[in-house]
C-alpha positions, 0 to 999 in steps of 0.5 A: 288158146292157140290154133295151128292151120297145116293144110291148106296156106300154113298160120298160126293163131292166137287167142287175140287175133292172128300170131305173127307166123314163123319166118322161112318155108322150112320152120313151116317144114320142121313143124308139121315132120314132128306133128307127123312122124311116127317118131320122134326125130334127132336133130341130127336127121333133120339137119340131113332132111331140112337143112342138108345145103345150109354152111351149119346145118344143126346151127340151122335147125335152132334156128328154126326152133327158136322161130317156132318157139316164139310162134307157138306161145315161147316155153319148153314147148319142144325138147330133147334130143330126139326133139319132143313138141308138147303142144297145150292142152289148149291147142288145136291144129287140124291134121290132128282131127284127121287122126284123133276120133271126136264124137262131133266130127263138124270140124272135118267140113270144115278142112281145105287144102293139100299139107302145107300148101305152097311149101316147097322144098326144091332141094330137099328132095327126100322132104319134098318126097316124105311130103309128096305120101304125107300129102295122099296120106291125110286126105284119105285119111280126111276121106275116109272119115268123112264116109265113115261119117256119111254111113254111121248118119245113115244108117241111124236116120240122119240121111240128111244130116250124111249128105253133107259129108258124103259131099264132100267126099265127092269133092276131096276124091271125085273119080270114086265112085264109092263117094258119088253112091254114097252121096246118090243113098243119101240122097234118095233115103233123105226124099231127094231123089231128083239130086240122087239121079241128077248125082247119078248122072254127073258120076256116069259123064265123070267116069266116063270123061275121065276114066273111059269107065261105065261106073257099076249098077250099084250106083243106078240101084242107090239112088231107088231107095225110100224115104226111111228105109236102108233094105226093104217094106216090112212083111211079117213075123219072129217064124219067117224072120228066124226062117229067111234069115238061115234060108238066107246063110245058106243059099248064100254059102251055096252060091246061091247069092241073089235068093240069099240077097234075097233072103235075107232082106227079107228075114229083116223087114219080117224082125223089123215088123214082129219089133224083134231087136236081136233078130234083126241086128242078125239079119242085118248083120247076115246081110252086111256081111252078103252083100261086103263079101258075096257080090262085087260092086256092093258095099257100100250099102253092106256098110250101111247096112252093118252100122245099123246094125250095130246100132241095133245089137247094142240097144239090144245086148246081143254081144257076138252080132256086134262084135260080127259086124265092126269084123266087117267094117274093118275088113271094107277099110283093110281093102277099102285101104284105110286105115286108120278106122280099120283099125278102129274098127277091128280095135272096138272088135278086138275088145268086144271078142270073147271065143277062138271063133271071133278070135280067129276072124279079127286077127286074121284081118288085122295081121292081112291090114299089117301085110298090107303095109309092110309089117311084117313082125305084127303080119306073123304074129296076129296071123298065126295067133288067129290059125291057132285059134281057128285050129281050136274051133274048127273053123277050117275056112279062116284057118284057111284063109288067114293062112294064104294071107301068112303064105303070101307075106313069106312070097312076098319076102321071098321066103320060099319053101315057108311059103310053099308049105303054107300055101299047100296047107291053105290049099288042101284045106280050101279044097276040103270044105269046097271053098269055090269062092275063095279058090282060085286066092290060093291057087294063084299063089301056089302057082308062083312058086311053081312058077319061082321054083321053074316048075314051068308046067304047073305054074301054067296050070295052076294060073289058068286055073285060078284066071278060069274060075275068078272069072267063071265066079266074076272077080276082079281080086281073083282075075287081078291075081291070076293075070298078074301071073298068067304076064310075069309066066308069059315072062319067064317065057321069053314072051314079052308079047303076051306078058305085056297084053296078060299084065294091061288086061290084069290092071283092069281087071284089079279096077274095074269095081269101086270097091276093088280090092286097094294091095290087088289093084297096087300088086298088079301095078308093081308088076306091070310097070317092072314089066315095062322099066325090064322092057326098057318101055318108058312110055308105058312105064310112066303111067303106070308108076305114078298110078302105083305111086299117087295109091300105094302113098293113098293107103298106106302100103308103104312096101309097094311106096317104096317099090314105086321108087324104086320104079321112079329111079329108073325112069330118071328121077335121082333123088327117088333112089335115097327115098327108098331108103328112106322109106323102106328103113323100117320095112323088116323084108330081105326081098325089098333089102335087096332091092334097094342095094339094087336100086342104087349100085 
């Protein structure tokens, strides 16, 4: 049995002890690329990527492959063209712990260090660009798995066991308030409120010092949950539980969020008191969904409640509740940009789904995830199927939601006529449904299309309406999108000072909550970067581009990674344009292709 470690200082260990490592940093780079590349690379591509500075690039590649085969025990472990690596079943690789779900999460606690720590290849700029993205992506994937494990343990009554995983997530990304909140909740539920309060103080000081931010109220409230409970005390019987569940759902739909949450919490407690698992699972799912959608800053609590809903639903055989909870957890992960865990939850939901309504909702979220990643063919496939299923079952809100995401995808591809028709259809459905909580999103998309059509007055009306309503709803996503639009409008009017003010405001609004929609945050950063570079304000642009590049890499937003590279090229990074071309090669977006060509000219 052999063990390959690529996180931290790379090494290979055989059953008898440490193996003689392969010679050369490029050999380690080659191994990592073979294991992590989306598809097997050709020998020519690897020679260009890693050995372009050698007298004989293909010969240098053959030498490194021979070194790898020796270090991995010999034999035909790496063959073909494209090159395929086939490790023996007895070989373990630390990075595979991240990508392969296992019943035993304990190996996650052993992972440490960044990918290929100490391996820097200054004369291979395209590989360095790839490596930087992979380091961010793997770090985010590890964080996501740690969080998922901790949430699952809290929901199943193992809060004390969750502490180690939540603590490691905090150590990995200490500026993410959600990680601190999860640790605080784990400590409080396990009975250590003193440690929970200390962790709150740590988080408050850290966010204030590093980001100039105050944590949301959800952080302190997480310490108030008592041992043995994720929701609250039990009260009455079955009729009361059913009544509170319906009242809670109705209040949430009507926009009375606080009253709705109170009713749903009571419904959970009543159902538990009368020992009705089906009703309890449905009440938990409704509460979790409300926490995720109806109020900002509550995704951590919502995820725990949804995990608990799945446990109860599986025990009682309530398929529809399990589908709903799996889908909602997938939505939480999509918004957070945790693609691996998002795909896992959505795949489970789709495997359980039976009705058009269920399929429409799941496919809508899958389409959103694909669009966020820049996979437009998959996005259009999922979203079209979602719209059709929603129309069949008469779910007009889901139809409007999926149409809006489809319209956004066409807008990003500069297919303005298609985008306008689809966004208008979404907007009409939203207005017919009087879905005020969602209205700012299609309003902002429609206003942007008016802007590109040259109708500045209509664009101003749309953006201003979206901004005012977004502020009334206290939704950072809507505020970020509308503020971005008002910045673009000011640019179109030639008022660059006002544009800078709006874009600064939009960046601030889009990221003020810990459970923000990361795609909107990155989209706003991209617009602010573009505007600053258009003014030749490199001092303003540089930190924005740095934030965008890191966020896009962590959240696997490939198109926005390309745009960040193009911005870096304009800031003077000589290798960034070629990196943009490399990263954008697999993205089917004509508008992005044009930008890449402009960046290389």
